[in-house]
C-alpha positions in Angstrom: -16.6 -18.0 42.1 -17.9 -19.9 39.1 -17.1 -19.0 35.5 -20.7 -18.0 34.9 -20.7 -15.7 38.0 -17.4 -14.1 36.9 -18.8 -13.5 33.4 -21.9 -11.9 34.9 -19.8 -9.7 37.2 -17.7 -8.6 34.2 -20.8 -7.8 32.2 -22.3 -5.9 35.1 -19.2 -3.8 35.5 -19.0 -3.1 31.8 -22.6 -2.1 31.8 -22.1 0.2 34.8 -19.1 1.8 33.1 -21.1 2.3 29.9 -24.0 4.0 31.6 -21.9 6.3 33.8 -18.3 6.5 32.6 -17.3 8.8 35.5 -17.6 6.0 38.0 -16.4 2.4 37.6 -19.5 0.8 39.1 -17.6 -0.4 42.2 -19.2 -3.5 43.8 -17.5 -4.5 47.0 -19.1 -7.9 47.0 -17.2 -8.7 43.8 -13.9 -7.9 45.5 -14.8 -10.1 48.5 -15.8 -13.0 46.2 -12.5 -12.8 44.4 -10.6 -13.4 47.7 -8.8 -10.0 47.7 -8.4 -7.9 50.8 -8.5 -4.3 49.6 -6.9 -2.9 52.8 -4.0 -5.3 52.9 -3.4 -5.3 49.1 -3.5 -1.5 48.9 -1.3 -1.1 52.0 1.4 -3.5 50.6 1.4 -1.7 47.3 1.7 1.7 48.9 4.5 0.5 51.2 6.5 -0.9 48.3 5.9 2.2 46.2 7.1 4.4 49.0 10.1 2.2 49.6 11.2 2.4 46.0 10.6 6.1 45.8 12.6 6.7 48.9 15.5 4.4 48.2 16.0 5.0 44.5 17.5 8.6 44.8 19.8 7.3 47.6 20.9 4.4 45.4 21.5 6.7 42.5 23.6 9.0 44.6 25.8 6.2 45.9 26.2 4.8 42.4 27.1 8.3 41.0 29.7 8.8 43.8 31.3 5.5 43.2 31.3 5.6 39.4 32.3 9.2 38.8 35.9 9.7 37.8 37.9 11.7 40.4 40.5 14.3 39.8 44.0 13.5 40.9 45.6 16.0 43.1 48.5 17.8 41.7 51.4 19.0 43.8 51.9 22.8 43.7 
């Protein structure tokens, strides 16, 4: 994609957003020209997000268990 084409694409998107702010003026050809694969990019982002969301509470639980001071047992 040339610089001129990119500038025109940005201008078209801005114009579409200005005329109808509820929609972003999505143009699938712009995405294809940029070399992105929306399915693969979205899937990887979702997978990484779910991995972090799933593992973070577990990691915090393990860290709290290991770092919390323990009471010493007293003999009766």
